DSSP file (Angstrom, degrees, kcal/mol; ACC not computed):
  #  RESIDUE AA STRUCTURE BP1 BP2  ACC     N-H-->O    O-->H-N    N-H-->O    O-->H-N    TCO  KAPPA ALPHA  PHI   PSI    X-CA   Y-CA   Z-CA
    1    1 A X              0   0    0      0, 0.0     2,-0.3     0, 0.0     0, 0.0   0.000 360.0 360.0 360.0 128.5  111.6   84.7   22.9
    2    2 A X        -     0   0    0      1,-0.1     2,-0.1     3,-0.0     3,-0.1  -0.695 360.0-111.5 -97.9 149.3  110.8   86.7   26.0
    3    3 A X        -     0   0    0     -2,-0.3     3,-0.1     1,-0.1    -1,-0.1  -0.454  42.2 -97.3 -73.4 147.9  111.8   90.3   26.7
    4    4 A X        -     0   0    0      1,-0.1    -1,-0.1    -2,-0.1     2,-0.0  -0.331  49.6 -90.7 -64.6 150.1  114.4   91.0   29.4
    5    5 A X        -     0   0    0      1,-0.1     2,-0.3    -3,-0.1    -1,-0.1  -0.350  44.2-116.1 -61.5 138.3  113.0   91.9   32.8
    6    6 A X        -     0   0    0     -3,-0.1     2,-0.4     1,-0.1    -1,-0.1  -0.588  24.3-123.2 -79.4 136.1  112.6   95.7   33.2
    7    7 A X        -     0   0    0     -2,-0.3     2,-1.0     1,-0.1    -1,-0.1  -0.642  19.2-129.4 -78.8 131.8  114.7   97.3   35.8
    8    8 A X        +     0   0    0     -2,-0.4     3,-0.2     1,-0.1     4,-0.1  -0.729  39.5 161.8 -84.8 103.8  112.7   99.2   38.4
    9    9 A X     >  +     0   0    0     -2,-1.0     4,-2.3     1,-0.2     5,-0.2   0.048  33.4 117.3-110.6  24.8  114.4  102.6   38.6
   10   10 A X  H  > S+     0   0    0      1,-0.2     4,-2.5     2,-0.2     5,-0.2   0.885  74.6  52.6 -61.1 -41.0  111.5  104.5   40.2
   11   11 A X  H  > S+     0   0    0     -3,-0.2     4,-2.3     1,-0.2    -1,-0.2   0.928 111.1  46.7 -61.2 -45.0  113.6  105.3   43.3
   12   12 A X  H  > S+     0   0    0      1,-0.2     4,-2.6     2,-0.2    -1,-0.2   0.898 112.1  50.5 -65.0 -40.7  116.4  106.7   41.3
   13   13 A X  H  X S+     0   0    0     -4,-2.3     4,-2.3     2,-0.2    -1,-0.2   0.909 111.2  48.3 -64.5 -42.0  114.0  108.8   39.1
   14   14 A X  H  X S+     0   0    0     -4,-2.5     4,-2.2     2,-0.2    -2,-0.2   0.918 112.9  48.2 -64.1 -42.6  112.2  110.2   42.2
   15   15 A X  H  X S+     0   0    0     -4,-2.3     4,-2.1     2,-0.2    -2,-0.2   0.931 112.1  48.6 -63.1 -46.1  115.6  111.1   43.8
   16   16 A X  H  X S+     0   0    0     -4,-2.6     4,-2.6     1,-0.2    -1,-0.2   0.895 110.9  51.4 -60.8 -41.1  116.8  112.8   40.6
   17   17 A X  H  X S+     0   0    0     -4,-2.3     4,-2.3     2,-0.2    -1,-0.2   0.885 108.7  50.9 -64.7 -39.4  113.6  114.7   40.3
   18   18 A X  H  X S+     0   0    0     -4,-2.2     4,-0.8     2,-0.2    -2,-0.2   0.912 113.5  44.0 -65.4 -42.2  113.8  116.0   43.9
   19   19 A X  H >X>S+     0   0    0     -4,-2.1     4,-0.7     1,-0.2     3,-0.7   0.915 114.1  50.7 -68.3 -42.4  117.4  117.2   43.4
   20   20 A X  H ><5S+     0   0    0     -4,-2.6     3,-1.1     1,-0.2    -2,-0.2   0.889 103.8  59.3 -61.0 -40.3  116.5  118.7   40.0
   21   21 A X  H 3<5S+     0   0    0     -4,-2.3    -1,-0.2     1,-0.3    -2,-0.2   0.762  95.7  62.9 -63.4 -25.4  113.5  120.6   41.5
   22   22 A X  H <<5S-     0   0    0     -4,-0.8    -1,-0.3    -3,-0.7    -2,-0.2   0.810  93.2-147.1 -70.3 -28.3  115.8  122.4   43.9
   23   23 A X  T <<5 +     0   0    0     -3,-1.1    10,-0.2    -4,-0.7    -3,-0.1   0.797  31.8 173.4  69.1  28.8  117.6  124.1   41.0
   24   24 A X      < -     0   0    0     -5,-0.6     9,-0.3     1,-0.1    -1,-0.1  -0.194  33.3-109.4 -67.4 158.7  121.0  124.2   42.8
   25   25 A X        -     0   0    0      1,-0.1    42,-0.3     7,-0.1     2,-0.2  -0.366  55.3 -71.5 -75.8 166.9  124.3  125.2   41.3
   26   26 A X     >  -     0   0    0      5,-2.8     4,-1.8     1,-0.2    42,-0.3  -0.451  39.0-149.8 -62.8 124.7  126.9  122.6   40.6
   27   27 A X  T  4 S+     0   0    0     40,-2.5    -1,-0.2    -2,-0.2    41,-0.1   0.668  92.5  51.6 -72.8 -14.6  128.3  121.5   43.9
   28   28 A X  T  4 S+     0   0    0     39,-0.2    -1,-0.2     3,-0.1    40,-0.1   0.926 128.4  12.3 -87.4 -51.5  131.7  120.8   42.3
   29   29 A X  T  4 S-     0   0    0      2,-0.2    -2,-0.2     3,-0.0     3,-0.1   0.643  91.9-129.1-103.7 -17.0  132.5  124.0   40.4
   30   30 A X     <  +     0   0    0     -4,-1.8     2,-0.1     1,-0.3    -3,-0.1   0.380  63.7 127.5  86.7  -4.9  129.9  126.3   41.9
   31   31 A X        -     0   0    0      1,-0.1    -5,-2.8    -6,-0.1    -1,-0.3  -0.455  68.0 -88.4 -85.3 159.8  128.5  127.5   38.5
   32   32 A X        -     0   0    0     -7,-0.2     2,-0.4    -2,-0.1    -7,-0.1  -0.295  38.5-131.7 -64.2 148.8  124.9  127.5   37.5
   33   33 A X        -     0   0    0     -9,-0.3     2,-1.2   -10,-0.2    11,-0.2  -0.849  10.8-129.6-102.3 138.0  123.5  124.4   35.8
   34   34 A X    >   -     0   0    0      9,-1.8     3,-1.3    -2,-0.4    11,-0.5  -0.746  25.7-176.4 -86.1  95.7  121.5  124.6   32.6
   35   35 A X  T 3  S+     0   0    0     -2,-1.2    -1,-0.2     1,-0.3     9,-0.1   0.591  80.0  55.5 -72.2 -10.2  118.5  122.5   33.6
   36   36 A X  T 3  S+     0   0    0     -3,-0.1    -1,-0.3     2,-0.1     3,-0.1   0.515  84.7 111.1 -96.7  -6.5  117.0  122.8   30.2
   37   37 A X  S <  S-     0   0    0     -3,-1.3     8,-0.2     6,-0.1    -4,-0.0  -0.284  81.1 -94.0 -69.9 151.8  120.0  121.5   28.3
   38   38 A X    >   -     0   0    0      1,-0.1     3,-2.1     6,-0.1     6,-0.2  -0.323  39.9-111.5 -59.2 146.8  120.1  118.1   26.5
   39   39 A X  T 3  S+     0   0    0      1,-0.3    -1,-0.1    -3,-0.1    -2,-0.1   0.646 117.1  56.1 -64.6 -13.3  121.4  115.4   28.8
   40   40 A X  T 3  S+     0   0    0      3,-0.0    -1,-0.3    30,-0.0     2,-0.2   0.578  81.8 107.1 -90.1 -10.5  124.6  115.0   26.7
   41   41 A X  S X  S-     0   0    0     -3,-2.1     3,-2.0     1,-0.1    29,-0.4  -0.484  75.5-132.2 -67.8 133.7  125.4  118.7   27.0
   42   42 A X  T 3  S+     0   0    0      1,-0.3    29,-2.4    -2,-0.2    30,-0.4   0.760 107.2  51.5 -59.2 -24.5  128.4  119.1   29.4
   43   43 A X  T 3  S+     0   0    0     26,-0.2    -9,-1.8    27,-0.2    -1,-0.3   0.399  89.1 111.9 -92.8   2.6  126.5  121.9   31.3
   44   44 A X  S <  S-     0   0    0     -3,-2.0    26,-1.6    -6,-0.2     2,-0.2  -0.217  75.7 -88.3 -75.0 167.0  123.4  119.7   31.8
   45   45 A X  E     +A   69   0A   0    -11,-0.5     2,-0.3    -8,-0.2    24,-0.2  -0.516  44.6 171.2 -77.0 137.0  122.2  118.4   35.1
   46   46 A X  E     -A   68   0A   0     22,-2.2    22,-1.9    -2,-0.2     2,-0.5  -0.988  35.5-117.4-138.4 146.8  123.3  115.1   36.6
   47   47 A X  E     -A   67   0A   0     -2,-0.3     2,-0.5    20,-0.2    20,-0.2  -0.705  32.9-159.6 -78.5 126.6  122.8  113.7   40.0
   48   48 A X  E     -A   66   0A   0     18,-3.1    18,-2.1    -2,-0.5     2,-0.7  -0.934  12.2-141.1-112.7 131.8  126.1  113.2   41.8
   49   49 A X  E     -A   65   0A   0     -2,-0.5    16,-0.3    16,-0.2     3,-0.2  -0.818   8.9-152.5 -87.7 119.5  126.6  110.9   44.7
   50   50 A X  S    S+     0   0    0     14,-2.7     2,-0.8    -2,-0.7    37,-0.2   0.934  96.8  35.1 -60.2 -48.9  128.9  112.6   47.1
   51   51 A X  S    S-     0   0    0     13,-0.5    -1,-0.3     7,-0.2    29,-0.1  -0.923 109.8-124.9-102.4 104.5  130.1  109.3   48.4
   52   52 A X    > > -     0   0    0     -2,-0.8     5,-2.5    -3,-0.2     3,-1.1  -0.094   1.2-130.1 -59.7 144.4  130.0  107.4   45.2
   53   53 A X  G > 5S+     0   0    0      1,-0.3     3,-2.0     3,-0.2    -1,-0.1   0.876 109.7  61.2 -58.7 -38.8  128.1  104.1   45.0
   54   54 A X  G 3 5S+     0   0    0      1,-0.3    -1,-0.3     2,-0.1    -2,-0.1   0.753 105.5  47.8 -61.3 -24.0  131.2  102.5   43.4
   55   55 A X  G < 5S-     0   0    0     -3,-1.1    -1,-0.3    24,-0.1    -2,-0.2   0.246 134.1 -86.6-101.6  11.4  133.1  103.3   46.7
   56   56 A X  T < 5S+     0   0    0     -3,-2.0    -3,-0.2     1,-0.3    -2,-0.1   0.496  78.0 147.2 102.1   4.9  130.3  102.0   48.9
   57   57 A X      < -     0   0    0     -5,-2.5    -1,-0.3     1,-0.1     2,-0.2  -0.330  56.9 -92.9 -73.7 156.4  128.1  105.0   49.3
   58   58 A X        -     0   0    0      1,-0.1     3,-0.2    -2,-0.0    -7,-0.2  -0.476  29.1-151.7 -71.0 137.5  124.3  104.8   49.7
   59   59 A X  S    S+     0   0    0     -2,-0.2    -1,-0.1     1,-0.2    -6,-0.1   0.834  86.5  31.7 -79.5 -34.9  122.4  104.9   46.4
   60   60 A X  S    S+     0   0    0    -45,-0.0     2,-0.6     5,-0.0    -1,-0.2   0.202  82.0 114.4-116.8  16.1  119.1  106.4   47.5
   61   61 A X    >   -     0   0    0     -3,-0.2     3,-1.9     1,-0.1     4,-0.1  -0.796  53.9-152.0 -90.3 118.8  119.9  108.7   50.4
   62   62 A X  G >  S+     0   0    0     -2,-0.6     3,-1.4     1,-0.3    -1,-0.1   0.771  94.2  63.3 -64.1 -25.6  119.1  112.3   49.4
   63   63 A X  G 3  S+     0   0    0      1,-0.3    -1,-0.3    -3,-0.1    -2,-0.0   0.651 100.7  54.2 -72.6 -12.3  121.8  113.6   51.9
   64   64 A X  G <  S+     0   0    0     -3,-1.9   -14,-2.7   -14,-0.1   -13,-0.5   0.261 101.5  78.1 -99.1  10.3  124.4  111.7   49.8
   65   65 A X  E <   +A   49   0A   0     -3,-1.4     2,-0.3   -16,-0.3   -16,-0.2  -0.890  48.8 166.0-125.0 150.7  123.3  113.5   46.6
   66   66 A X  E     -A   48   0A   0    -18,-2.1   -18,-3.1    -2,-0.3     2,-0.3  -0.974  39.3 -93.8-153.2 163.2  123.8  116.9   45.0
   67   67 A X  E     +A   47   0A   0     -2,-0.3   -40,-2.5   -42,-0.3     2,-0.3  -0.584  47.0 167.8 -81.0 142.0  123.4  118.6   41.6
   68   68 A X  E     -A   46   0A   0    -22,-1.9   -22,-2.2   -42,-0.3     2,-0.1  -0.985  39.1-100.8-148.5 156.5  126.4  118.7   39.3
   69   69 A X  E  >  -A   45   0A   0     -2,-0.3     4,-2.7   -24,-0.2     5,-0.2  -0.481  36.1-120.3 -68.6 150.8  127.2  119.5   35.7
   70   70 A X  H  > S+     0   0    0    -26,-1.6     4,-2.4   -29,-0.4     5,-0.2   0.925 115.1  50.0 -57.2 -44.5  127.6  116.4   33.5
   71   71 A X  H  > S+     0   0    0    -29,-2.4     4,-2.0     1,-0.2    -1,-0.2   0.918 112.9  45.0 -63.2 -44.7  131.2  117.4   32.7
   72   72 A X  H  > S+     0   0    0    -30,-0.4     4,-2.3     2,-0.2    -1,-0.2   0.910 113.4  50.2 -65.9 -42.7  132.1  118.0   36.4
   73   73 A X  H  X S+     0   0    0     -4,-2.7     4,-2.4     1,-0.2    -2,-0.2   0.899 112.2  46.9 -64.2 -41.4  130.4  114.7   37.5
   74   74 A X  H  < S+     0   0    0     -4,-2.4    -1,-0.2    -5,-0.2    -2,-0.2   0.865 112.0  50.6 -69.6 -35.4  132.2  112.7   34.8
   75   75 A X  H  < S+     0   0    0     -4,-2.0    -2,-0.2    -5,-0.2    -1,-0.2   0.891 113.6  44.9 -68.6 -38.1  135.5  114.3   35.7
   76   76 A X  H >< S+     0   0    0     -4,-2.3     3,-2.3    -5,-0.2    -2,-0.2   0.896  84.0 152.5 -71.2 -40.9  135.1  113.5   39.4
   77   77 A X  T 3< S-     0   0    0     -4,-2.4    -1,-0.1     1,-0.3    -2,-0.1  -0.150  75.5 -29.9  49.5-129.7  133.9  110.0   38.6
   78   78 A X  T 3  S+     0   0    0     -4,-0.1    -1,-0.3    -3,-0.1     2,-0.1  -0.010  92.3 145.1-108.9  29.4  134.7  107.6   41.5
   79   79 A X    <   -     0   0    0     -3,-2.3     2,-1.3     1,-0.1     5,-0.2  -0.433  54.5-126.6 -65.7 135.3  137.7  109.5   42.7
   80   80 A X        +     0   0    0     -2,-0.1     2,-0.2    18,-0.1    -1,-0.1  -0.732  53.6 152.2 -85.3  96.9  138.2  109.4   46.4
   81   81 A X     >  -     0   0    0     -2,-1.3     4,-2.6    -5,-0.0     5,-0.2  -0.436  63.7 -78.6-114.9-172.4  138.5  113.2   47.0
   82   82 A X  H  > S+     0   0    0      1,-0.2     4,-2.4     2,-0.2     5,-0.2   0.851 129.4  54.0 -60.7 -34.8  137.7  115.6   49.9
   83   83 A X  H  > S+     0   0    0      2,-0.2     4,-2.5     1,-0.2    -1,-0.2   0.939 110.9  45.4 -64.4 -46.4  134.0  115.5   49.0
   84   84 A X  H  > S+     0   0    0      2,-0.2     4,-2.8    -5,-0.2     5,-0.2   0.924 113.1  49.6 -62.4 -46.0  133.9  111.7   49.2
   85   85 A X  H  X S+     0   0    0     -4,-2.6     4,-2.2     1,-0.2    10,-0.2   0.909 113.0  46.7 -62.0 -43.3  135.9  111.6   52.4
   86   86 A X  H  X S+     0   0    0     -4,-2.4     4,-1.5    -5,-0.2    -1,-0.2   0.908 113.6  48.2 -66.4 -41.6  133.6  114.2   54.1
   87   87 A X  H  X S+     0   0    0     -4,-2.5     4,-0.5     1,-0.2     3,-0.2   0.926 113.2  46.9 -65.4 -44.0  130.4  112.4   52.9
   88   88 A X  H ><>S+     0   0    0     -4,-2.8     5,-2.5     1,-0.2     3,-1.3   0.884 108.2  57.0 -63.8 -38.3  131.6  109.0   54.1
   89   89 A X  H ><5S+     0   0    0     -4,-2.2     3,-1.8     1,-0.3    -1,-0.2   0.845  97.2  61.8 -62.1 -33.6  132.7  110.5   57.4
   90   90 A X  H 3<5S+     0   0    0     -4,-1.5    -1,-0.3     1,-0.3    -2,-0.2   0.710 106.4  46.8 -66.5 -17.7  129.1  111.8   57.9
   91   91 A X  T <<5S-     0   0    0     -3,-1.3    -1,-0.3    -4,-0.5    -2,-0.2   0.307 127.1-102.5-100.2   5.0  128.1  108.1   57.8
   92   92 A X  T < 5S+     0   0    0     -3,-1.8     2,-0.5     1,-0.3    -3,-0.2   0.681  80.8 130.3  84.2  19.2  130.9  107.2   60.2
   93   93 A X      < -     0   0    0     -5,-2.5     2,-0.7    -6,-0.1    -1,-0.3  -0.914  48.4-146.9-110.7 131.3  133.3  105.7   57.6
   94   94 A X        +     0   0    0     -2,-0.5     3,-0.2     1,-0.1     4,-0.1  -0.860  24.6 166.3 -99.3 111.9  136.9  106.8   57.4
   95   95 A X     >  +     0   0    0     -2,-0.7     4,-1.5   -10,-0.2     3,-0.3   0.250  46.7 104.6-105.6  10.9  138.2  106.8   53.8
   96   96 A X  H  > S+     0   0    0      1,-0.2     4,-1.2     2,-0.2    -1,-0.1   0.861  80.5  51.5 -63.9 -34.1  141.4  108.8   54.4
   97   97 A X  H  4 S+     0   0    0      1,-0.2    -1,-0.2    -3,-0.2    -2,-0.1   0.839 106.0  55.3 -71.0 -31.1  143.5  105.6   54.1
   98   98 A X  H >4 S+     0   0    0     -3,-0.3     3,-0.9     1,-0.2    -1,-0.2   0.839 105.7  52.7 -68.7 -31.9  141.9  104.7   50.7
   99   99 A X  H 3< S+     0   0    0     -4,-1.5    -1,-0.2     1,-0.2    -2,-0.2   0.845 108.2  50.3 -71.0 -33.2  142.8  108.1   49.3
  100  100 A X  T 3<  +     0   0    0     -4,-1.2     2,-0.5     2,-0.0    -1,-0.2   0.034  68.2 146.7-100.8  28.3  146.5  107.8   50.2
  101  101 A X    <   -     0   0    0     -3,-0.9     3,-0.2     1,-0.2    -3,-0.1  -0.519  25.7-173.1 -61.5 115.7  147.2  104.3   48.8
  102  102 A X        +     0   0    0     -2,-0.5     2,-0.3     1,-0.2    -1,-0.2   0.369  59.7  87.5 -95.9   5.8  150.8  104.8   47.7
  103  103 A X        +     0   0    0      8,-0.0    10,-0.3    10,-0.0     2,-0.2  -0.230  55.1 138.7-102.6  45.3  151.2  101.6   45.8
  104  104 A X        -     0   0    0     -2,-0.3     3,-0.1    -3,-0.2     7,-0.1  -0.614  54.9-111.3 -88.4 149.1  150.0  102.6   42.4
  105  105 A X        -     0   0    0     -2,-0.2     3,-0.1     4,-0.1     6,-0.1  -0.360  41.2 -94.4 -72.4 156.9  151.8  101.5   39.2
  106  106 A X    >   -     0   0    0      1,-0.2     3,-2.1     4,-0.1    12,-0.3  -0.248  62.7 -64.0 -69.0 163.5  153.6  104.0   37.2
  107  107 A X  T 3  S+     0   0    0      1,-0.3    12,-0.2    10,-0.1    -1,-0.2  -0.163 122.1  14.0 -53.7 132.8  151.9  105.7   34.2
  108  108 A X  T 3  S+     0   0    0     10,-2.5     2,-0.3     1,-0.3    -1,-0.3   0.355 104.1 104.9  86.2  -5.8  150.9  103.4   31.4
  109  109 A X  S <  S-     0   0    0     -3,-2.1     9,-0.6     9,-0.2    -1,-0.3  -0.806  83.6 -91.3-108.9 151.0  151.5  100.2   33.4
  110  110 A X  E     -B  117   0B   0     -2,-0.3     2,-0.7     7,-0.1     7,-0.2  -0.388  35.7-149.2 -61.2 125.3  148.8   97.9   34.9
  111  111 A X  E  >> -B  116   0B   0      5,-3.6     4,-2.0    -2,-0.2     5,-1.3  -0.876   8.5-167.0 -98.3 110.4  148.0   99.0   38.5
  112  112 A X  T  45S+     0   0    0     -2,-0.7    -1,-0.2     1,-0.2    -8,-0.1   0.770  86.2  60.7 -70.4 -24.5  147.0   95.9   40.5
  113  113 A X  T  45S+     0   0    0    -10,-0.3    -1,-0.2     1,-0.2    -9,-0.1   0.834 121.4  22.8 -69.3 -32.0  145.7   98.1   43.3
  114  114 A X  T  45S-     0   0    0     -3,-0.5    -2,-0.2     2,-0.2    15,-0.2   0.505 100.0-127.3-110.1  -9.9  143.1   99.7   41.0
  115  115 A X  T  <5S+     0   0    0     -4,-2.0    14,-3.1     1,-0.2    15,-0.5   0.942  79.1  66.0  58.1  51.2  142.9   97.0   38.3
  116  116 A X  E   <S-BC 111 128B   0     -5,-1.3    -5,-3.6    12,-0.3     2,-0.5  -0.934  87.0 -78.6-171.6-167.4  143.6   99.5   35.5
  117  117 A X  E     -BC 110 127B   0     10,-2.9    10,-1.9    -2,-0.3     3,-0.4  -0.966  31.3-144.1-120.5 125.3  146.0  101.9   33.9
  118  118 A X  E    S- C   0 126B   0     -9,-0.6   -10,-2.5    -2,-0.5     8,-0.3  -0.732  80.0 -11.3 -87.4 134.9  146.9  105.4   35.2
  119  119 A X  E    S+     0   0B   0      6,-2.8    -1,-0.2    -2,-0.4     6,-0.2   0.896  73.9 171.2  44.2  60.3  147.6  108.1   32.6
  120  120 A X  E     -     0   0B   0     -3,-0.4     2,-0.3     1,-0.1    -1,-0.1   0.728  61.1 -19.7 -73.4 -20.4  147.8  105.7   29.6
  121  121 A X  E >  S- C   0 124B   0      3,-0.8     3,-1.9     0, 0.0    -1,-0.1  -0.980  93.0 -47.1-171.8 174.0  147.9  108.5   27.0
  122  122 A X  T 3  S+     0   0    0     -2,-0.3     3,-0.1     1,-0.3    -2,-0.0  -0.299 122.3   8.7 -57.9 131.0  147.1  112.2   26.3
  123  123 A X  T 3  S+     0   0    0      1,-0.2     2,-0.4     2,-0.0    -1,-0.3   0.434 109.4  97.6  81.2  -0.2  143.7  113.2   27.4
  124  124 A X  E <   +C  121   0B   0     -3,-1.9    -3,-0.8     1,-0.1    -1,-0.2  -0.982  42.9 178.7-123.9 128.3  143.0  110.0   29.3
  125  125 A X  E     +     0   0B   0     -2,-0.4    -6,-2.8     1,-0.3     2,-0.3   0.743  68.7   6.0-100.3 -26.0  143.5  109.6   33.0
  126  126 A X  E     -C  118   0B   0     -8,-0.3     2,-0.4    -7,-0.1    -1,-0.3  -0.958  49.8-167.7-159.3 137.4  142.5  106.1   33.7
  127  127 A X  E     -C  117   0B   0    -10,-1.9   -10,-2.9    -2,-0.3     2,-0.1  -0.996  26.3-133.7-125.0 125.1  141.4  103.0   31.8
  128  128 A X  E     -C  116   0B   0     -2,-0.4   -12,-0.3   -12,-0.3    25,-0.1  -0.472   2.7-144.5 -76.7 148.3  140.0  100.1   33.7
  129  129 A X  S    S+     0   0    0    -14,-3.1     2,-0.2   -15,-0.2   -13,-0.2   0.549  73.8 100.4 -86.1  -9.2  141.1   96.6   33.1
  130  130 A X        +     0   0    0    -15,-0.5     2,-0.3    23,-0.1    -2,-0.1  -0.519  48.7 165.0 -75.3 145.1  137.6   95.3   33.7
  131  131 A X        -     0   0    0     -2,-0.2     3,-0.4     3,-0.2    -2,-0.0  -0.985  43.1-129.1-156.1 159.8  135.6   94.5   30.6
  132  132 A X  S    S+     0   0    0     -2,-0.3    -1,-0.1     1,-0.2    -2,-0.0   0.655 100.7  62.3 -85.1 -16.5  132.4   92.6   29.7
  133  133 A X  S    S+     0   0    0      2,-0.0    13,-0.9    12,-0.0     2,-0.4   0.525  93.3  71.0 -92.0  -4.6  133.9   90.6   26.9
  134  134 A X  E     -D  145   0C   0     -3,-0.4     2,-0.4    11,-0.2    -3,-0.2  -0.846  58.8-168.3-112.4 148.9  136.4   88.6   29.0
  135  135 A X  E     -D  144   0C   0      9,-0.7     9,-1.7    -2,-0.4     2,-0.6  -0.959  15.8-140.0-130.7 152.3  135.9   85.9   31.5
  136  136 A X        -     0   0    0     -2,-0.4     7,-0.1     7,-0.2     3,-0.1  -0.961   8.0-167.8-112.4 120.9  138.1   84.3   34.0
  137  137 A X  S    S-     0   0    0     -2,-0.6     2,-0.3     5,-0.5    -1,-0.2   0.955  70.7 -34.6 -72.6 -50.9  137.7   80.6   34.4
  138  138 A X  S >  S-     0   0    0      3,-0.3     3,-1.3     4,-0.1    -1,-0.3  -0.931  70.3 -84.5-157.5 179.9  139.8   80.4   37.5
  139  139 A X  T 3  S+     0   0    0     -2,-0.3    -2,-0.0     1,-0.3     0, 0.0   0.700 122.3  54.3 -67.5 -18.8  142.8   82.0   39.1
  140  140 A X  T 3  S+     0   0    0      2,-0.1     2,-0.4     0, 0.0    -1,-0.3   0.517 100.1  67.6 -93.8  -5.7  145.2   79.7   37.2
  141  141 A X  S <  S-     0   0    0     -3,-1.3    -3,-0.3     1,-0.0    -4,-0.1  -0.899  82.2-116.0-118.1 145.4  144.0   80.4   33.7
  142  142 A X        -     0   0    0     -2,-0.4    -5,-0.5     1,-0.1    -4,-0.1  -0.221  42.5 -83.8 -72.0 165.7  144.2   83.6   31.7
  143  143 A X        -     0   0    0     -7,-0.1     2,-0.7     1,-0.1    -7,-0.2  -0.341  39.3-124.1 -64.3 148.9  141.2   85.6   30.5
  144  144 A X  E     -D  135   0C   0     -9,-1.7    -9,-0.7    -3,-0.1     2,-0.7  -0.887  20.9-145.8 -98.3 117.7  139.5   84.5   27.4
  145  145 A X  E     +D  134   0C   0     -2,-0.7   -11,-0.2   -11,-0.2     5,-0.0  -0.757  21.4 176.3 -89.2 116.8  139.4   87.3   24.9
  146  146 A X        +     0   0    0    -13,-0.9     2,-0.1    -2,-0.7    -1,-0.1   0.305  40.2 116.5-102.7   7.5  136.2   87.2   22.8
  147  147 A X  S >  S-     0   0    0      1,-0.1     3,-1.0   -14,-0.0     5,-0.1  -0.496  72.1-123.4 -76.7 148.5  136.7   90.4   20.8
  148  148 A X  T 3  S+     0   0    0      1,-0.2    -1,-0.1    -2,-0.1    -3,-0.0   0.792 109.0  32.7 -63.5 -28.4  137.1   90.0   17.1
  149  149 A X  T 3  S-     0   0    0      0, 0.0    -1,-0.2     0, 0.0    -3,-0.0   0.274 111.3-109.0-112.3  10.9  140.5   91.8   17.0
  150  150 A X    <   +     0   0    0     -3,-1.0    -2,-0.1     1,-0.1    -5,-0.0   0.867  65.9 151.9  66.8  35.7  141.9   90.7   20.3
  151  151 A X        +     0   0    0      2,-0.0    -1,-0.1     0, 0.0    -3,-0.1   0.214  19.6 126.5 -89.3  16.0  141.4   94.3   21.6
  152  152 A X              0   0    0      1,-0.1    -7,-0.1    -5,-0.1   -23,-0.1  -0.310 360.0 360.0 -69.7 158.3  141.0   93.5   25.3
  153  153 A X              0   0    0    -24,-0.2    -1,-0.1   -25,-0.1   -23,-0.1   0.469 360.0 360.0 -78.1 360.0  143.2   95.3   27.8
């Protein structure tokens, strides 16, 4: 049995180290970051992509990165907000129409535009319908749920 190939994350580590070395405050809330905190601490440092990679932003461009608290970065997630729109605009991309998609499903119902559920319950703002345990054979057949309790979305 062979070990899985190791992912080369040297570029990401160098980028994270450069942003960390600047010692900036959180670009989202403006408060100081505890750079000595454990990485699970909500006040710890995380690299935030201003124009998120999930939304098409560049992964390794330092001008697309800033320091953020873990809590702030996770709350912002891949939301298309003013920060994202401004960062994308600096690359010549207009995301204003993506922010104002008005065809979202009501709370708790599957949103086909986002492939997930908006405000499904208290304390949760979005649950994605994507998962690793289901596969789609083709467009005419349903997903195959491989979870032991049928717990797929």
